[in-house]
C-alpha positions in Angstrom: 26.1 -7.6 -40.6 25.0 -4.0 -39.5 26.0 -2.3 -36.3 22.6 -1.5 -35.6 21.1 -4.5 -36.5 23.0 -6.1 -34.2 22.6 -3.9 -31.5 18.7 -4.7 -32.1 19.5 -8.2 -31.1 21.6 -7.7 -28.1 19.1 -5.4 -26.9 16.3 -7.9 -27.0 18.4 -11.0 -26.1 19.3 -8.8 -22.1 15.7 -7.9 -22.0 14.7 -11.8 -22.9 17.5 -12.9 -20.4 16.5 -10.3 -18.0 12.6 -11.1 -17.9 13.9 -14.8 -17.5 16.6 -13.9 -14.4 13.5 -11.7 -12.5 10.7 -14.7 -13.2 13.3 -16.3 -11.0 14.2 -14.2 -8.4 10.5 -14.0 -7.9 9.5 -17.2 -8.4 12.9 -18.3 -5.7 11.6 -15.8 -2.9 8.2 -15.8 -3.8 5.8 -17.7 -0.9 4.4 -21.7 -1.8 1.6 -20.8 -3.5 -1.4 -22.6 -1.3 -2.7 -25.7 -1.6 -6.9 -24.9 -2.7 -9.8 -27.6 -0.9 -11.8 -29.0 -3.4 -14.3 -28.5 -0.5 -13.2 -24.7 -0.3 -14.9 -22.1 1.9 -17.6 -20.1 0.5 -15.8 -17.0 1.1 -12.3 -18.8 -0.8 -15.0 -19.8 -3.8 -16.8 -16.3 -3.7 -12.7 -15.2 -4.4 -11.8 -17.1 -6.6 -14.7 -16.3 -8.5 -14.7 -12.5 -8.6 -10.4 -12.4 -9.8 -9.9 -10.7 -12.9 -6.7 -13.2 -13.3 -9.8 -16.0 -13.8 -11.3 -14.7 -17.1 -7.5 -14.6 -19.2 -7.2 -17.1 -22.1 -4.6 -19.2 -21.6 -3.8 -19.7 -25.5 -4.5 -16.4 -26.0 -1.9 -13.8 -27.1 1.4 -13.6 -25.7 -0.2 -10.8 -23.6 -2.3 -13.0 -21.8 -0.1 -15.8 -21.3 2.6 -13.6 -20.1 -0.1 -12.5 -17.7 -0.4 -15.3 -16.6 2.5 -16.8 -16.6 4.1 -13.7 -13.9 0.4 -13.9 -12.2 0.6 -17.2 -11.5 4.3 -18.3 -11.8 5.3 -15.6 -9.7 2.6 -15.7 -7.7 1.3 -12.0 -8.3 -2.4 -12.5 -8.3 -3.3 -12.5 -4.7 -0.8 -10.1 -3.7 -1.9 -7.7 -6.3 -6.2 -8.0 -5.4 -4.5 -7.5 -2.0 -2.9 -4.3 -2.8 -5.7 -3.1 -5.2 -8.7 -4.1 -2.3 -6.3 -1.7 0.0 -6.3 0.7 -1.8 -9.7 1.1 -1.9 -10.5 -0.3 -5.2 -10.6 2.0 -7.2 -12.7 2.3 -10.4 -10.1 3.6 -12.6 -7.6 0.4 -12.2 -7.6 -3.3 -11.1 -5.7 -5.8 -10.7 -4.1 -6.7 -13.7 -3.8 -3.4 -15.5 -1.9 -3.3 -12.3 0.3 -6.1 -13.5 0.5 -4.3 -16.5 2.3 -1.3 -15.0 4.8 -3.5 -13.6 5.7 -5.2 -17.4 6.2 -2.2 -19.0 7.9 -0.4 -16.5 10.5 -2.8 -15.9 10.4 -3.0 -20.1 11.1 1.1 -19.6 13.6 0.4 -17.7 14.8 -2.2 -18.9 15.5 -1.3 -22.3 17.0 2.3 -20.8 19.5 0.6 -18.3 20.9 -2.2 -21.6 20.7 1.4 -24.2 22.7 2.8 -21.6 25.1 0.2 -20.4 25.3 -2.5 -22.7 25.2 -5.3 -19.4 23.0 -7.7 -19.2 24.3 -8.1 -16.0 23.0 -4.1 -15.6 19.9 -5.5 -17.2 19.0 -7.7 -15.7 19.1 -6.5 -11.9 16.9 -3.0 -13.4 14.4 -5.1 -15.0 13.6 -7.3 -12.1 13.8 -3.1 -9.6 11.0 -1.9 -12.2 8.6 -5.1 -12.1 8.9 -4.0 -8.0 8.9 0.0 -8.1 4.9 -0.1 -8.9 4.8 -2.3 -5.8 6.3 0.2 -4.2 4.3 3.3 -5.3 1.3 0.9 -4.4 2.6 0.4 -0.3 3.0 4.7 -0.5 -0.9 5.2 -1.3 -1.7 2.5 0.6 -0.1 3.8 3.5 -1.9 7.2 3.6 -5.1 5.7 2.4 -4.8 4.6 5.9 -3.3 7.1 7.8 -6.1 9.1 6.7 -9.2 6.6 7.9 -7.1 6.4 11.8 -7.1 9.9 11.2 -10.5 9.9 11.6 -11.4 6.9 13.4 -11.3 7.9 17.5 -14.1 10.5 16.0 -16.3 8.0 14.1 -15.8 5.4 17.3 -17.5 8.9 20.0 -20.1 9.7 17.7 -21.1 6.0 17.7 -20.4 5.0 21.4 -22.9 8.3 21.5 -25.6 7.1 19.5 -25.4 3.8 20.4 -26.1 5.3 23.9 -29.7 7.2 22.8 -30.5 4.4 22.7 -30.0 3.5 18.4 -28.4 0.3 16.6 -24.5 0.2 15.8 -26.3 -0.5 12.1 -28.0 2.9 12.1 -26.4 4.7 14.0 -23.7 4.3 11.1 -25.9 5.0 8.8 -26.6 8.3 10.3 -23.1 9.1 10.8 -22.6 8.7 7.1 -26.0 10.6 6.0 -24.7 13.8 7.4 -21.3 13.5 7.2 -20.5 16.8 4.7 -17.5 15.5 2.9 -16.9 12.1 3.0 -13.9 10.7 3.5 -11.8 7.5 2.9 -13.4 5.9 6.4 -17.0 6.6 5.9 -16.9 5.0 2.0 -15.9 1.9 3.9 -18.8 2.6 6.4 -21.1 3.3 3.2 -20.3 -0.2 2.0 -20.9 -2.2 4.9 -24.1 -0.9 4.7 -24.9 -2.1 1.5 -23.2 -5.2 1.8 -26.1 -5.7 5.2 -28.6 -4.2 2.3 -27.9 -6.9 0.1 -27.9 -10.0 1.9 -25.0 -10.1 3.5 -25.0 -10.5 7.6 -23.5 -8.5 10.1 -20.4 -10.6 11.3 -19.6 -11.3 7.2 -20.1 -7.4 6.9 -17.6 -5.8 9.1 -15.0 -8.3 8.8 -14.8 -7.1 4.9 -14.5 -3.7 5.9 -11.6 -5.1 8.1 -9.9 -6.8 5.6 -10.7 -3.9 2.7 -9.0 -1.6 5.5 -6.4 -3.5 6.8 -5.7 -1.6 10.2 -5.1 -3.2 13.6 -7.3 -0.2 15.0 -10.7 -1.6 13.1 -9.9 -5.5 13.4 -10.0 -4.6 17.5 -13.1 -2.1 16.5 -15.0 -4.8 15.4 -13.9 -7.8 17.1 -15.5 -5.4 20.1 -18.8 -5.1 18.0 -18.5 -9.2 17.2 -18.4 -10.0 21.2 -21.0 -7.1 22.2 -23.2 -9.3 19.9 -22.4 -12.9 20.9 -22.4 -12.3 24.7 -24.8 -8.8 24.4 -22.2 -7.5 27.1 -22.7 -3.2 26.2 -21.4 -1.5 23.6 -21.4 1.5 24.9 -18.5 1.1 27.7 -15.9 -1.4 25.3 -16.3 1.9 22.5 -15.6 4.9 25.3 -12.7 2.6 26.7 -11.4 1.4 23.1 -11.3 5.2 21.7 -10.0 6.3 25.0 -7.2 3.9 24.2 -6.8 4.8 20.8 -6.6 7.9 21.7 -3.6 7.3 24.5 -1.8 5.9 22.4 -2.4 8.7 19.1 -0.6 10.7 21.9 2.1 8.4 22.9 3.0 7.6 19.4 3.1 11.6 18.9 4.8 12.7 22.1 7.6 9.8 21.0 7.9 11.7 16.9 8.4 15.8 18.7 11.7 13.9 20.9 13.3 12.3 17.9 12.9 15.6 15.8 16.0 16.9 17.4 18.2 14.1 16.5 16.9 14.3 13.3 17.4 17.9 12.7 21.3 17.3 12.8 21.5 15.6 10.1 20.1 18.6 7.8 21.6 20.9 10.3 25.6 18.9 9.7 25.2 19.3 5.7 23.4 22.5 5.3 23.6 25.0 8.3 27.2 24.4 9.7 28.8 24.9 6.0 26.4 28.0 5.6 27.9 29.2 8.9 31.8 28.5 8.5 31.8 30.2 5.0 30.5 33.1 6.0 32.6 33.6 9.3 35.2 33.0 7.9 35.5 34.1 4.2 36.6 37.8 5.8 39.9 35.9 6.9 40.5 33.9 4.4 40.3 36.8 1.4 42.4 39.1 3.9 45.4 35.9 3.9 44.9 35.6 0.5 45.2 39.4 -0.5 47.5 40.6 2.3 49.6 37.9 3.1 50.2 36.7 6.5 49.9 39.4 9.6 53.6 38.0 10.4 
């Protein structure tokens, strides 16, 4: 048999073996699937109906079967849907496309590593790393989006408290803040979704809780809890929001001071690696040159 044909066969066997290894590892370390109660809540039923993975055909193409296997067996469906929600539900992608990206990256990295090393062990490790690599990129984008939301959140809370103090309802305050903003930031897009959901028939409590779930930020969960508590107990929402905004700014100031205090320690690494060697070379180079060119002075 031709050597090239043998290499292709070995490469295919390596990819299949690596895929089996990846599935086994994901299966072992993934959380067990929750038992779904047949008399579930309406929210759980709505989430299951909106899941794009439910539209896959178990008797369809090989790609559909692979997607179903990875989504259900390796519990990637809920994980990708949560990541898609925290990304702000971008229009150019969806959880199924995110799964396809993971599969393509895993296959490409596995093929390249196997072609370079001809090792099944390295190929198995490569397909596992390639399958998890997009998750790292998704988490980076999620943290960037959350940072953008929390950066403008104290100002939003102050504006809300100011408008409520003037006699307006908090939903009216939300609507005015979104309408008067010149440049829409991620926080205002999420507030606009809350307003649209209330207009479509969701209760205010459900719309606010969906808002906190879409952001995944603890400060927004506390903010939503304050509003719901004020509605239930009839307490003054203005005082709660003022105290909440002041506490949030105080914590941000403490975090900034901690980062500033740690900056001096972090600067030691580039100093020792880049700055000190250059200084030593500039100081000792003339002396070393004189020693080698003119000999020892004694």
